[in-house]
Each structure stands twice: as structure tokens, then as C-alpha cells.
C-alpha positions as CSV (number, residue, x, y, z in Angstrom):
1,M,0.0,0.0,0.0
2,K,2.8,2.4,0.9
3,A,4.5,1.7,-2.4
4,I,1.3,2.4,-4.3
5,L,0.8,5.7,-2.4
6,F,4.4,6.7,-3.0
7,S,4.0,5.9,-6.7
8,C,0.8,8.0,-6.9
9,L,2.5,10.9,-5.1
10,I,5.3,10.9,-7.6
11,T,2.8,10.9,-10.5
12,V,0.8,13.8,-9.0
13,T,4.0,15.7,-8.2
14,A,5.3,15.2,-11.8
15,F,1.9,16.3,-13.2
16,C,1.9,19.4,-11.1
17,A,5.5,20.2,-12.2
18,L,4.4,20.0,-15.9
19,I,1.5,22.3,-15.2
20,A,3.8,24.8,-13.4
21,A,6.2,24.7,-16.3
22,A,3.5,25.3,-18.9
23,Q,2.2,28.2,-16.8
24,A,5.6,29.7,-16.5
25,L,6.1,29.4,-20.3
26,E,2.8,31.0,-21.0
27,K,3.6,33.9,-18.6
28,S,7.1,34.5,-20.0
29,E,5.6,34.4,-23.5
30,S,2.7,36.7,-22.7
31,D,5.2,39.5,-21.7
32,D,6.1,39.9,-25.4
33,K,3.1,41.6,-27.1
34,T,5.0,42.2,-30.3
35,S,5.8,38.6,-31.1
36,L,5.1,37.3,-34.6
37,V,1.7,35.7,-35.3
38,V,1.3,33.1,-38.0
39,V,-2.2,32.9,-39.4
40,E,-3.2,30.2,-41.8
41,L,-6.6,30.0,-43.5
42,F,-7.9,26.9,-45.3
43,T,-10.4,28.3,-47.8
44,S,-12.0,27.6,-51.2
45,Q,-13.5,29.6,-54.0
46,S,-16.4,27.2,-54.0
47,C,-17.2,27.8,-50.3
48,S,-20.0,30.3,-49.7
49,S,-19.0,30.7,-46.0
50,C,-15.4,31.6,-46.9
51,P,-15.5,35.2,-48.3
52,P,-15.8,36.8,-44.8
53,A,-12.8,34.7,-43.7
54,D,-10.9,35.7,-46.8
55,S,-11.5,39.4,-46.0
56,Y,-10.5,38.8,-42.4
57,L,-7.2,37.2,-43.5
58,E,-6.5,40.2,-45.7
59,K,-7.1,42.6,-42.7
60,L,-4.8,40.5,-40.5
61,S,-2.1,40.5,-43.2
62,R,-1.9,44.3,-42.8
63,E,-1.2,44.1,-39.1
64,D,2.4,44.5,-37.8
65,N,4.4,41.3,-37.2
66,V,1.8,39.1,-38.8
67,I,2.5,36.4,-41.4
68,A,-0.8,35.5,-43.1
69,M,-1.2,32.7,-45.6
70,A,-4.2,31.2,-47.4
71,C,-4.2,27.6,-48.4
72,H,-6.8,26.8,-51.0
73,V,-8.1,23.2,-50.7
74,S,-9.0,21.1,-53.7
75,Y,-11.8,18.9,-52.2
76,F,-14.5,21.4,-53.2
77,N,-13.5,21.4,-56.9
78,R,-16.2,19.0,-57.7
79,M,-18.9,21.7,-57.1
80,N,-19.1,23.1,-60.6
81,W,-16.1,25.3,-60.1
82,Q,-12.3,24.6,-60.1
83,D,-10.6,26.8,-57.5
84,T,-7.9,28.5,-59.5
85,L,-5.6,28.6,-56.5
86,S,-6.3,25.2,-55.1
87,N,-3.5,22.7,-54.3
88,E,-3.6,19.1,-53.0
89,F,-0.8,19.9,-50.5
90,C,-3.3,22.2,-48.8
91,D,-5.6,19.2,-48.3
92,I,-2.7,17.2,-46.9
93,R,-1.7,20.0,-44.5
94,Q,-5.2,20.5,-43.2
95,H,-5.6,16.8,-42.6
96,G,-2.3,16.9,-40.8
97,Y,-3.7,19.4,-38.4
98,A,-6.9,17.5,-38.1
99,S,-5.1,14.3,-37.1
100,L,-4.2,16.0,-33.8
101,E,-7.8,17.0,-33.0
102,K,-10.2,14.8,-31.2
103,P,-12.4,14.2,-33.1
104,P,-10.6,15.1,-36.3
105,R,-12.4,17.9,-38.2
106,V,-11.8,19.2,-41.8
107,Y,-13.9,22.1,-43.0
108,T,-13.7,25.6,-44.6
109,P,-13.2,28.3,-43.7
110,Q,-10.7,27.0,-41.0
111,M,-8.3,29.4,-39.4
112,I,-5.3,28.4,-37.3
113,M,-2.9,30.8,-35.5
114,N,0.6,29.7,-34.6
115,G,-0.4,26.1,-35.5
116,L,-2.8,25.8,-32.6
117,N,-6.6,25.8,-31.8
118,P,-8.4,25.7,-35.1
119,F,-11.6,27.7,-35.4
120,V,-14.2,28.8,-38.0
121,G,-12.5,31.6,-39.8
122,S,-15.7,33.6,-40.5
123,R,-16.4,33.9,-36.7
124,L,-14.6,37.2,-36.1
125,E,-15.1,37.3,-32.4
126,D,-13.4,33.9,-32.2
127,G,-10.7,35.4,-34.4
128,K,-10.1,38.3,-32.1
129,T,-9.8,36.0,-29.1
130,A,-7.4,33.7,-30.9
131,F,-5.3,36.6,-32.1
132,T,-4.9,38.1,-28.7
133,R,-3.8,34.7,-27.4
134,A,-1.4,34.2,-30.3
135,R,0.2,37.6,-29.6
136,G,1.4,36.2,-26.3
137,Q,3.1,33.1,-27.8
138,R,6.7,33.5,-28.7
139,V,7.5,32.9,-32.4
140,E,11.1,33.5,-33.3
141,P,11.9,35.3,-36.6
142,I,13.5,33.5,-39.5
143,E,15.8,35.6,-41.7
144,I,15.3,34.8,-45.4
145,E,17.3,36.0,-48.4
146,L,17.1,35.4,-52.1
147,D,20.5,34.9,-53.8
148,E,19.7,34.5,-57.5
149,K,17.9,31.2,-57.6
150,T,18.7,30.1,-54.1
151,I,16.7,30.8,-50.9
152,R,19.0,31.2,-47.9
153,F,17.5,31.3,-44.4
154,M,18.8,31.6,-40.9
155,L,17.0,30.1,-37.9
156,P,17.6,31.3,-34.3
157,P,17.7,28.8,-31.4
158,V,14.3,28.2,-29.8
159,D,13.5,27.7,-26.1
160,F,10.6,25.3,-26.2
161,P,9.7,22.2,-24.2
162,I,9.9,19.9,-27.3
163,N,13.5,19.5,-28.5
164,G,14.7,17.9,-31.6
165,D,11.3,17.3,-33.2
166,F,10.6,20.2,-35.5
167,R,9.8,20.3,-39.2
168,L,10.6,23.1,-41.6
169,W,8.1,24.0,-44.3
170,M,8.4,26.5,-47.2
171,F,5.5,27.9,-49.2
172,G,5.8,30.1,-52.3
173,F,2.8,32.5,-52.3
174,K,0.9,34.9,-54.6
175,T,0.5,38.2,-52.9
176,S,-2.7,39.3,-54.5
177,H,-5.3,37.6,-56.8
178,S,-8.8,38.7,-57.8
179,Q,-11.0,36.0,-59.2
180,D,-14.3,36.2,-61.1
181,I,-16.2,33.1,-60.1
182,S,-18.8,31.7,-62.5
183,G,-19.8,28.4,-60.8
184,G,-20.2,26.8,-57.5
185,E,-21.6,28.4,-54.3
186,N,-19.9,31.8,-55.1
187,A,-21.1,32.0,-58.7
188,G,-21.3,35.6,-59.9
189,K,-18.9,37.0,-57.3
190,K,-15.5,38.6,-57.7
191,I,-13.3,37.8,-54.6
192,H,-9.9,39.1,-53.7
193,Y,-7.4,36.7,-52.1
194,V,-4.0,37.5,-50.4
195,N,-0.9,35.5,-49.8
196,S,-2.2,32.3,-51.4
197,A,0.1,29.3,-51.2
198,I,1.1,28.2,-54.7
199,T,4.1,25.9,-54.0
200,Y,5.2,23.7,-51.1
201,T,8.6,22.4,-50.0
202,N,9.4,20.1,-47.1
203,L,12.7,21.5,-45.9
204,G,13.3,18.6,-43.5
205,A,13.9,18.2,-39.8
206,W,15.3,20.8,-37.4
207,E,16.5,20.3,-33.9
208,G,15.7,23.8,-32.7
209,D,19.2,25.1,-32.8
210,A,20.7,28.1,-34.6
211,I,21.4,27.1,-38.2
212,S,21.8,28.5,-41.7
213,R,20.5,26.5,-44.7
214,S,19.6,27.0,-48.3
215,A,17.1,25.6,-50.8
216,P,16.3,26.2,-54.5
217,R,13.9,29.0,-55.3
218,P,10.5,27.3,-56.0
219,D,9.4,27.2,-59.6
220,G,6.1,28.9,-60.4
221,D,4.5,32.3,-60.5
222,I,5.2,33.4,-56.9
223,D,5.8,36.7,-55.2
224,G,7.7,35.5,-52.2
225,V,8.2,32.6,-49.8
226,I,7.1,31.9,-46.2
227,I,9.0,29.5,-44.0
228,F,7.7,27.9,-40.8
229,G,9.5,25.9,-38.1
230,Q,6.8,23.7,-36.5
231,A,6.8,21.3,-33.5
232,G,6.0,17.7,-34.6
233,G,5.2,18.9,-38.2
234,Y,1.6,20.1,-37.4
235,G,1.9,21.4,-33.8
236,R,3.0,24.8,-32.4
237,I,4.8,27.1,-34.8
238,V,7.9,28.3,-33.0
239,A,9.7,30.2,-35.8
240,A,8.6,31.9,-39.0
241,G,9.7,34.2,-41.7
242,K,8.4,35.8,-44.9
243,L,10.3,37.2,-47.9
244,D,8.7,39.3,-50.7
245,F,10.6,39.1,-53.9
């Protein structure tokens, strides 16, 4: 009995220590109100609920220290309209996020800030709450340069509870695109989109240390690149950078 009680005491003590560490991390992060915020929107030109979220993303993209990106999914393309910005890698990325949710949910418009806590992107009050919370989460800046046809980027070290299990993603994006839509749920509308992901590159693993790397400039009609450093591939974004060409 004493052994059982001692074991339970250790478990409770360890659990309390984890909670204390998480609270300390949250407090230390919340002291920095100018930290980067990464906003991702999963959207579709065939989604009638998406235009308000598209407009909200555009508004957020004009905020200081915000990296905003739209990822147009392809699974709505059967609805009498082919999204001109859709890519299957957006479907894969969204399903990656969903795999961490219980139960998994895939929908549009879905907005995610700093890789956490998905919500319906057209619910602006939820967006304000999520944005305030995200401002208090530390996201380290990634420096990015274009050297002819080579992307060079420098990552700072990150102080995060998860070590050695980060993934680096690079997305080539189109800054601005206006689309006349003649089919699907948004037929007859002209909608403006910002920072739409056009290309995707898996840059490999990262251990959270300070490093410099390079990668070929993505092919395609893009206006710049965005790079994320993300825990576990689809968890918390701990570092991010954006370069306009």
C-alpha cells in the first residue's frame, strides 16, 4: 500500500510540475506583445462561407508582425467550379492538423494561429480571441534572403519544451489575386485573395538550434516565400519568416 501511495505521489508531483512549467512558459511568452503571429486560412473559391474569412485574413495581413497565408483546398473542386488557387498539398496540410484533433475535423473556412486551436475563420469574435492569445506566444523570426535562384535562411535557437522534433516548411505565395467566379456556391462573385500558397517544399527536420540553410527557389509564378518551423510537423509554430521578392 505504501509503495502504491508513493507511486501516486510521484505521479501527482510530476503532473503538477508539468502544469507549473506550462504556466511559466505562458507567462514568459505573454510578456512579449510584439511577437510574430502566423495565421493560416484553409479556404476555397467554392465555399459560400469563406469570403468573410478571406476578408479577415486580408485585414490581418496588414497588421504589424503578422505572417498570413491562405491555403486553398481542392476537395471542393467537384462543385461546378475549379478553384484556380487550389492545391492538394493544402488538403494534406489541413488533414495533418486534423489528425491532432479529437475528433478530427476538416472544414472551410478554417483558421489556425501559430499552429494551434483551429476555429471557424468567419467567426470574427473567435478570431479576435485567438489573435490576442497568439500575440502572447513567442514565435522566433527566421531571416530569409534570395540569392539569384537560391533561398537562404537563418534560424535562431528556440527555447521550447519539445527539443529535436521540429519540421521546416516553405511555401511560395501569390501576394494578390482577384477571381471572377462563374460556378459553385460563389457564382457571380469577384473575390480578392491575399498570400495564397502556390508551391510547397518540405525542408526537412530541425532540432531547434541556430542554423543556416539554403534551398532552391521554388518554380512557379510566386511573389515570395514563407517558412515555418513547427513542432512535430503540425503542432506549435515556433519560428517563422516571410520574404517578398
